[in-house]
C-alpha positions in Angstrom: 5.7 36.2 -14.3 1.9 35.6 -14.6 0.7 32.0 -14.9 -1.9 31.7 -17.7 -4.6 29.1 -17.0 -7.5 27.5 -18.8 -10.3 25.9 -16.8 -12.4 23.3 -18.5 -15.5 21.7 -16.9 -19.0 21.0 -18.2 -20.5 22.2 -14.9 -20.7 26.0 -15.1 -20.7 26.6 -11.4 -17.7 24.4 -10.8 -15.9 26.0 -13.7 -16.6 29.5 -12.7 -15.8 28.8 -9.0 -12.3 27.5 -9.9 -11.8 30.4 -12.2 -12.7 32.9 -9.6 -10.4 31.3 -7.0 -7.5 31.3 -9.4 -8.1 34.8 -10.9 -8.0 36.3 -7.4 -4.3 35.3 -7.1 -1.8 38.1 -8.1 0.4 35.7 -10.1 -2.4 33.7 -11.9 -4.7 34.8 -14.8 -7.5 32.6 -16.1 -7.4 33.3 -19.9 -10.3 31.1 -20.9 -13.0 28.7 -19.7 -14.3 25.7 -21.7 -17.4 23.6 -21.3 -16.0 20.5 -23.0 -12.8 18.9 -24.2 -13.1 20.1 -27.7 -13.4 23.7 -26.6 -10.5 23.2 -24.3 -8.2 21.9 -27.0 -9.2 24.8 -29.3 -8.6 27.3 -26.5 -5.1 25.9 -25.9 -4.3 26.2 -29.6 -5.5 29.8 -29.7 -4.3 31.2 -26.4 -1.3 29.0 -25.4 -1.9 28.9 -21.6 0.7 27.6 -19.3 -1.7 25.2 -17.4 -5.0 23.6 -18.2 -7.3 22.3 -15.6 -9.4 19.6 -17.2 -12.4 17.7 -15.9 -12.2 14.1 -16.8 -15.8 13.6 -17.7 -16.9 16.1 -20.3 -19.1 15.9 -23.5 -17.8 15.6 -27.0 -14.2 15.1 -26.1 -13.5 13.9 -22.5 -10.7 15.3 -20.4 -8.3 12.5 -20.9 -8.5 12.7 -24.7 -8.2 16.5 -24.5 -5.1 16.0 -22.3 -3.6 13.7 -24.8 -4.2 16.2 -27.6 -2.9 19.1 -25.6 0.2 17.2 -24.5 1.0 16.2 -28.1 0.5 19.7 -29.6 1.8 22.1 -27.0 3.9 22.8 -23.9 0.8 23.5 -21.9 0.8 21.3 -18.7 -2.4 19.7 -17.5 -4.0 19.0 -14.2 -7.0 16.6 -14.2 -10.0 17.3 -12.1 -12.6 14.6 -11.1 -15.0 13.6 -8.4 -14.0 9.9 -8.9 -11.1 8.8 -6.6 -10.1 5.8 -8.6 -6.7 4.5 -9.6 -7.9 3.8 -13.1 -8.5 7.4 -13.8 -5.2 8.4 -12.3 -3.4 6.0 -14.5 -5.2 7.0 -17.7 -4.6 10.7 -17.0 -0.9 10.2 -16.3 -0.5 8.0 -19.4 -2.2 10.7 -21.5 0.5 13.2 -20.3 -1.1 14.9 -17.3 1.2 16.4 -14.7 -1.3 16.3 -11.9 -4.5 14.8 -10.6 -6.9 16.5 -8.1 -10.3 15.7 -6.8 -13.0 18.4 -7.2 -13.3 18.8 -3.4 -9.8 20.1 -3.3 -9.2 22.9 -0.8 -8.9 26.4 -2.2 -5.2 26.8 -1.1 -4.3 23.4 -2.5 -5.9 24.2 -5.9 -3.8 27.4 -6.2 -0.7 25.5 -5.0 -1.3 22.8 -7.6 -1.3 25.3 -10.5 1.9 26.9 -9.3 3.7 23.6 -8.8 2.7 22.4 -12.3 3.5 25.7 -13.9 7.0 25.5 -12.4 7.6 22.2 -14.2 7.0 19.8 -11.3 4.3 17.1 -10.9 1.5 16.5 -8.4 1.9 12.8 -7.8 4.9 11.3 -6.2 6.8 9.0 -8.6 6.4 6.2 -6.1 2.6 6.6 -6.4 2.8 6.5 -10.2 5.0 3.4 -9.9 2.4 1.5 -7.8 -0.3 2.4 -10.4 1.8 1.2 -13.3 2.6 -2.0 -11.5 -1.1 -2.6 -11.0 -2.1 -2.0 -14.6 0.8 -3.7 -16.2 1.0 -6.7 -13.9 0.9 -10.0 -15.8 1.9 -8.4 -19.1 4.9 -9.7 -21.0 8.3 -8.2 -20.3 9.5 -6.8 -23.6 12.5 -4.9 -24.9 11.7 -1.5 -26.3 14.1 -0.1 -29.0 13.6 3.4 -27.6 15.9 2.5 -24.7 18.8 2.0 -27.2 19.3 5.7 -27.3 20.3 5.8 -23.6 23.8 5.4 -22.3 24.5 3.0 -19.5 24.5 5.8 -17.0 21.2 7.2 -18.3 19.6 3.7 -17.9 20.8 3.6 -14.3 19.3 7.1 -13.8 16.0 5.9 -15.3 16.0 2.9 -13.0 16.5 5.2 -10.0 13.7 7.5 -11.2 11.5 4.4 -11.3 12.3 3.9 -7.6 11.0 7.4 -6.9 14.4 8.8 -5.8 15.0 12.5 -5.7 18.0 14.1 -7.6 19.9 14.2 -4.3 19.3 10.5 -3.6 20.2 9.6 -7.2 23.5 11.5 -6.8 24.3 9.5 -3.7 23.5 6.2 -5.4 25.7 7.1 -8.4 28.3 9.0 -6.5 28.1 12.0 -8.7 27.1 15.7 -8.2 23.6 17.0 -8.2 24.5 18.9 -11.4 25.5 15.7 -13.1 22.2 14.1 -12.1 20.2 17.0 -13.5 22.1 16.5 -16.8 21.3 12.7 -16.8 17.7 13.3 -16.0 17.3 15.9 -18.7 19.0 13.6 -21.2 16.6 10.8 -20.3 13.5 12.9 -20.7 14.7 14.5 -23.9 15.9 11.3 -25.6 12.7 9.4 -24.7 10.4 12.3 -25.4 9.0 12.4 -21.9 7.4 15.4 -20.2 8.4 14.8 -16.6 9.6 12.3 -14.0 6.2 10.6 -13.7 6.3 9.8 -17.4 9.8 8.4 -16.8 8.4 6.0 -14.2 5.7 4.8 -16.5 8.2 4.4 -19.4 10.5 2.3 -17.2 7.8 -0.2 -16.6 6.1 -0.2 -19.9 9.3 -0.7 -21.8 10.3 -3.6 -19.7 13.3 -1.9 -18.1 11.7 -2.7 -14.8 9.5 -5.7 -14.3 6.0 -5.0 -12.9 5.6 -6.5 -9.4 9.2 -6.5 -8.5 11.3 -3.6 -7.2 14.1 -2.2 -9.4 17.6 -3.2 -8.4 18.8 -1.5 -5.3 15.6 -1.7 -3.2 12.2 -0.1 -2.9 11.0 3.3 -3.7 12.5 6.3 -1.9 10.3 8.7 -0.1 9.9 11.0 -3.1 7.8 14.2 -3.0 4.5 14.4 -1.2 1.4 13.0 -2.9 -0.9 15.4 -4.7 -3.1 17.7 -2.6 -6.6 16.3 -2.2 -5.4 12.8 -2.8 -5.8 10.8 0.4 
């Protein structure tokens, strides 16, 4: 199956360079290039790519706003590209619905890997990294009860707490003493009921809804090892 990709960056050389690298792969096709966020959103609506690479700083509509629109309107998954290695941009991008974050000096192989990982439904930041970011940007805020959580069963709430710790499905299965298949069902139910795109969004939701207090680990200890951080992120 060919992965259809949109590349959006206001710098033509950067944009064409990324497109050339990706188009050279046998399983990836660059279906469009865009010079700003507005063009990117329109291209996604018209061509329905699987993955969109979005520069954060673009004219008219920036990458984060474009990501927010794309995430709300389609199943296209987004990877944010930037020269700025700052937690603020990572947090804003993830909160907008991004599934990954890469610096523009990412290696060729890591760029290709990133597209394949995101197209497969995975994310490019370990949930434990997202948890630290959420703690930083929600610290000091009031703990509140969110009625969205009322749709979850008790076991689904436990699953969300363990996701917020950055545990893998196998680790959650061990904690809950259930099968991997059961964990997959619980995780799927949590994401579906709360309207979340992936595990990273689940981590953010756990903190922002007050299920987990920022600055203190969820019950049961600290974050598990989780998947490796995104390529290019040091």
